[in-house]
N, C-alpha and C positions, 0 to 999 in steps of 0.2 A: 256464336261459339268462340271462346278465346283460343289463342294460339296454343296454350298448354293443353286445353281440352282437345284440340285437333290432333296434336302430337300423341296424346294419351290414347285417343280413339284409334289412330293409325297403329300405334304400338300394340294395342290389343288384337287387331286383325293380323298383324305380322306374327304375333305370338301364336295365334290359332294355326296359321300356316306352318310354323315351325313345329308345333306339336304334331300336326298331321304328317309332316316329313318324317319325323322320328317314328311315328306309329306305322307308317306305310313301308318303311325301310325293311328289306329282307336281311335281318341281322344274322350273321354266322360267326361262331367262335372259332372257325377254322383258321389256322395261322395264315393261310393265303389271303384271307379277307380281313386281316387286322387293320389296314388303313381305313376300310369302310366302318368297322366297328368303332375305332377311335374317333372318326368323324362324327358318328352318331352320338357318342358319349360327350364330345365337345359341344355339340349343338344342344344336347340336353342341359349341360352346364350353363350354356349361354341363355337358354330359356329361363332358368332359375335366376341367374344374375340380372337379366333384363327385368324380370318381374320385380326384383328388389329395387331397381332403379326407379321404376314407375311408382311404387309404393312410397319410397323415400321422398320423391319429388312431391307427391301429394301431401306429405308431412312437412314440406319445406326444409328437409335435411339435405341441402344441396351438396355439401362436401361428401357426405356418405354416399349419396347417389352417384357422384362423379367417380368415386373409388370403384364402385361396381361397374360403372360404364367402362372404366379402364380394364376391368377383368374381361368385359365383352370383346374389347379390342385384342387382348392377348389370345382369347379363344379363337378369334377370327384369324390371327396370324398363324396359330398352330394348325388350323384347318387348311389354310393356304399352303402351309408346308407339306401337309399330307397330299394335297392335290398335286403339288409340283413334283415331290420326290417319292411318294408312296412308301414302299418298304424301307427305303433308305432313311426317311424321316422317322419312321417307327423306331428304327435302331437308335437314332439320335435321341428320341424321347426316352428310350430305355437307358441309354448312357446317362442322360440327365438324372433319371430316377436313381440309378445306382450311385452316381456321384454324390447326390444329396444324402442318400442313406449312409454312404461311407463317411461323409463329413460329419453327420450327426453322431455316428458311432464313435468316431475319433474324438469328438467334442466331449463325450461322456468320460473318456479316460483322461482328458485334459483337465476336467473339473474335479478337484480333489474330493469335494463333498459328495458329488454324485458317484464317483468311483468307489468310495468307501461304503456306499449304500448297496452296491452290487454284491450278491453272494458269489461264492467261488464258481459254482456251476454256471451261473448267468454270465459271469465275466469270461469264463473259458469258451462258452458258446459264442459270445459276441466277438471275442478275439479270433476265433476260428472262422466266423463268417467274414470278418474284415479281411483276413488273409486270403480266403477263397475268392471273395469279390475282387480283391486287388489283382489276383491272377486272371480271373475271367474277364475283367473289364479294366485292363491296365491304362487305356487311353480315354476312359470316361471323362466327360466334361459337361459343364452346364450349358443349357440353351439360354439364350437371351432374346427378348422380344425384338431388339434391333436386328440381330443376326438372322432370326427366323423370318422377319418381314422382308429383309433385303432380297431383291430378286424375285419376289412373288408378285402376283397380280394386285395385291393390296399394299404394296410397299409405300405408296404415297400417303397412306393413312397413319404412318408411324408418327408424323408430327402432331397428329391429334392425340395419340397415345401419350406423347411426350408432354403435351400441355396438361393433360389430366394428371400425369405424374407430378408435375411441378405445382399446380394450383390446388391439388387435393390429396393425392396419395402420400406425398413426402412432406415433412415439416420444414418446408422451404420458407424463405422470407415472404415470398408471394402468398403462400398459404397462411402463414401466421398473420399477415396483414389484415385478414378478415377480423381478427380479434383485437386489433390495435386500439389503444385508448382514443375515445372521441373527445368532443369539446369539454366533457366533464372529467377527463383524465381517468376514466375507469375502463378496465379491460372488459371487452364484450365477450362473455362466455358463450352466448347463444346469438350470434349475429343473424339479422333478418336476411333471408335469401332474396335476391333481386329476381323479379319476374323474368327478365331477359336471360339470366343465368340458368334458371329452371328450364326455360324453353331450350336453351343451348344444350343442356344436359340430356334432355329427351331426344334432341336432334342427334347428338353424338352417339348415344346409346343405340338409337335406331339404325344409324349408319353402320355401326359394327355388327349389330344383330342381323341386318339384311345381308351384309357381306358374309357372315358366318352361315346363314341359310343358303346362299348361293353356292358357296364352296362345298358345304356338306351335301347339298343336293347333286352337285356335279359328281360326287363320289357315290351317292346312294340312288340317284335317278328314280325319284318317286313321282307319281301323278300330281301330288300336291305342289311339287316344285314348279309346275307349269304356271302357277299363279304369281311367281316371283317377279316376272318382267312387269306385270301390271303394278305390283307393289313398289317396284323400283321407280317406275314413272311417277307414282303418287308421292313417293319420298322426295323425288327431285322437285316436284311442284311445291310441296310443303317447304322444302329448303329454300327455294327461290323467294317464297312469300314470308319467310321468317324475318 
């Protein structure tokens, strides 16, 4: 069995455990249980993101796979924030959401073409909402992955997230170098993915996925979570042999 096959097989079993954690969680929409609900939602998102990583690796679309692996790390950071700060982090997430909505609303008015397309009723409602939101959330600010990860149990993983940002998610020189002209001086539109990088992508995605599972299960406390310690040992063994 190749290393990619071993990582893919492990990823499948990790995904099965994650699905069980979500399925076994006692989810409540009661405001007092909002951290638990958000943890379950973040884990559900991670399951989907991780599946995308595995499928894209199978198609040798390594950049696209690494972008989704980066999403898995963000999800893990947010879960770690909930584990550490509970309701306080829920409030920070709400502030982030409101800041984003306010910024998008203001951008509509800043763009002349979009603004003229709004009818008077829609414009009045949007301006009213922006005024109300500004009063209700005067100190709303964005959350950043670096700030969220800092001080959590997974803070050391931020450098992995940064690497994925640099070599895949952002149009950096490092990322663009994949397409650089070769000996024939032609730009490579579809560069061939290296086996080592495909393996590394599965490794990184599994790292973040496992961390998200551990954090979410700390909040949700499901029977399925009892399997995570064995999966962590197996991950470490695979990582050592990569």
